[in-house]
C-alpha positions, 0 to 999 in steps of 0.5 A, a space after each residue: 462531512 469534516 475533511 479528514 473524514 472524507 479522507 479517510 473515507 476516500 482512502 478506504 473505499 479506494 484500497 479496498 478496490 485495489 486490494 480485493 484482487 490481491 487474494 485471488 488474481 494469481 489463481 484467476 488469472 491462469 483459469 480465465 485468462 491462461 496467464 503465465 507467472 510473469 504475466 500474473 506478477 507484471 499484472 499486479 506490478 504495473 499498478 505500481 510502475 504507473 503509480 511512481 511515474 505520477 506520484 511525483 507530478 500529481 503531488 507537485 500538482 495538488 500543491 500547486 492547483 489543489 488537492 480536490 481537483 487532482 483527486 477528482 481527475 485521478 479516480 476518474 482514470 482509475 475508474 476508466 481502466 477498471 472499465 477496460 480490465 473488466 472488458 478484457 479477456 486477455 492478460 495484455 488487456 488486463 495489464 493495460 487496465 492495471 496501467 490505467 488504475 495505477 495512473 490515479 497516483 493520488 496516495 502522496 496528495 491524500 496524505 498531504 491533504 491530512 498535513 494540511 487540515 491536522 496540526 502537527 501534534 495530532 499528526 501522529 494520531 490522524 496518520 494511524 486514522 489512516 493505517 486503520 482505514 487501510 487495514 480495515 479495507 485489507 481486511 473486507 477485501 479479503 472477504 469481498 474479493 474471494 466472494 466476489 471472484 467465486 460468485 461472478 468471476 474475475 471481471 466482477 473485481 474489476 466492475 467493484 473497483 470502478 464503482 468504487 471509484 465513481 462513488 468516491 468521486 462523487 464525494 470528492 464532488 460534494 466537497 466544499 472546495 473552500 475545505 480544500 487548504 492546500 498551499 496555492 489557496 492560501 498563498 504559502 508557497 515557498 521556493 526556499 530549500 524543501 528538506 534539509 540534510 538530516 531530513 533527506 536522510 530520515 526520508 531516505 530510510 522512511 522510503 526504502 523501508 516503505 518499499 520493502 514493506 509492499 514489495 513483500 506484500 505483492 510477492 507473498 500474494 503471488 504465492 499465498 492463494 495457491 498455498 492455501 488451495 493446497 493446504 486444503 481451503 477453498 477459495 471462497 473460504 479464503 476470505 474467512 482465512 485472511 480476516 481471521 490472521 489479519 484481526 489477530 495481527 492487529 491485536 498484537 500490534 496495538 501496543 507497539 502502536 501506542 508506544 510509537 505514537 507516545 514516544 515518537 520512538 524510532 527503535 520500534 520501527 526496526 521491529 517489523 523487518 526481522 518477524 517479515 523475514 521469519 514469516 518468509 522463512 516459514 512459508 518455504 517449509 511443508 505447507 500446513 494451515 497452521 504454519 500458513 496462519 503463523 506465517 500470515 500473522 506475522 506478515 500482517 503484523 510488521 506490514 500494518 504497523 508500518 503503514 501507520 507509523 511511516 507516513 506519520 514520520 514522513 509528514 513531519 519532515 516537510 513544510 506545508 508548501 512542499 507536503 505534497 511533494 514530500 508525500 509523493 515522494 513517499 508514496 512513490 517509493 510505496 509503489 516502487 515496492 508493489 511494482 517490484 514485488 509484483 514484477 519482479 516477484 512474478 519473474 523470480 517465481 518463474 526462474 527460481 520457483 516459490 521457494 526462491 522467491 521467499 528466500 530473496 525476500 528473507 535475505 533483503 529484509 534480513 540486510 535492511 534490519 541490519 543497516 537500519 539497526 546500525 544507523 539507529 545504535 549510531 544515534 541517527 533518526 532513521 525513520 524520525 523526524 530529524 
């Protein structure tokens, strides 16, 4: 199997295992664990906390010791955390298992591996493939998660995560180690400056943007499952709802993605934030199925565009020998968003209610839109390659 195909498959399997709990956990944790809003948010966010702590160290380790070895170790840790969460019947036990799952912090390593095996002029297309893998995993998890929970209960979701991680580990074991083209294997370690000043500024905008993207996704899934129930959608039917709105959202962003890939446009990276802010405002109004569908389409449009666009921009900022480190920083910021979206989002809901969280999200998105638009107007390549 070509290395790039394996990387896509690893991304797909890993994100499938991660996303499948999102559409039902806010409901399941109350019914089966008696969890509070704060514990639900922490169980979702603690995954991101662990990722934040380990993305950069594992990215550095992959530069030194090889991508394959680091990925294999991380997948086994993820599987062990899944087993712990599946066997737990209390919220603290599930939180501990989720922390172990999050310790498998290999998103940056996988992105760096793509940078190793794909030439720069094709890298944007390769990152679109990553975005497609994530989108496919997200869509399928929206169907698999509700079905597993309604059929076998909450623990089945974590058992599923564990089996997926083991399958991914077997695929990595089957890979010829000579196909791991990390800089250490080829003796390309460069001890010079790892980023120019302009590239550091560009990376800062990219990292803040991707953190906001994941913050919003985690925050919305603290609210959306229960909102669907209130709108008359049974938990077992949530998968169909998510699948329809996801397919529609991907159709709407096909042209912007093609334009971004063709022109390397920086201004096109701004528009997802105001439409996600609009989605948050819509969700604060009276719940109806049509309104929930519209808000979800807008949210997924912004989320999926940024997931496909930002990684390519980030890989272009680093040399081959520092790509694992740079993508580790990028992925750390992704999971800062996950951690804050879950933990801080759960706290905000417990203090201010659902509407309070949505208003906070919309305000932050609007502020970032203004900052990035102002930077672009001044000629700075906020999301570009410098």
